[in-house]
C-alpha positions, -999 to +999 in steps of 0.1 A: -499+015-339-478+004-369-500-026-374-532-005-373-517+020-397-506-008-420-541-024-419-558+009-427-535+016-456-539-020-469-576-016-467-574+007-497-561-021-519-582-052-508-608-045-535-584-045-565-582-083-570-620-085-568-628-059-594-638-084-621-661-102-596-676-069-584-682-058-620-699-091-628-720-091-596-733-056-600-736-059-638-713-030-646-683-029-669-648-036-656-639+000-666-666+013-643-655-009-615-621+006-618-635+038-602-640+019-569-603+019-559-598+054-573-626+069-553-615+049-522-581+064-524-594+099-531-616+096-500-587+084-479-566+113-490-594+138-484-599+123-449-562+128-441-562+163-455-594+174-437-594+153-404-557+151-398-553+187-386-582+182-362-558+161-341-539+193-333-569+214-326-591+190-305-585+166-277-574+134-295-593+109-273-626+126-279-618+130-316-611+093-320-643+083-302-663+107-323-648+095-355-653+058-346-690+065-338-693+085-370-679+057-391-699+030-372-732+046-378-732+043-416-719+007-413-747-002-390-773+015-412-759-004-442-762-037-425-797-029-413-808-018-447-794-050-464-812-072-439-845-054-443-842-054-481-834-091-482-862-100-458-888-081-478-878-099-510-882-133-494 
């Protein structure tokens, strides 16, 4: 559990060394790319604030499965969209 918690918290900071590359890749200023870690941390804090108390109200196993599915769906959609977009360009 400690390793998982550490990996989740470290995930907030993985993008910081890459901000200059991200700015160059998306053709935005480095100042604008600074919003990426800020918004990531705000989203993480809101998730803890809003979803944390649900662990006391709902059955934890069902809550974990539901949240994993809810987070996997946008990831799958993003990967599908990217592959469709690239294949239509080629």
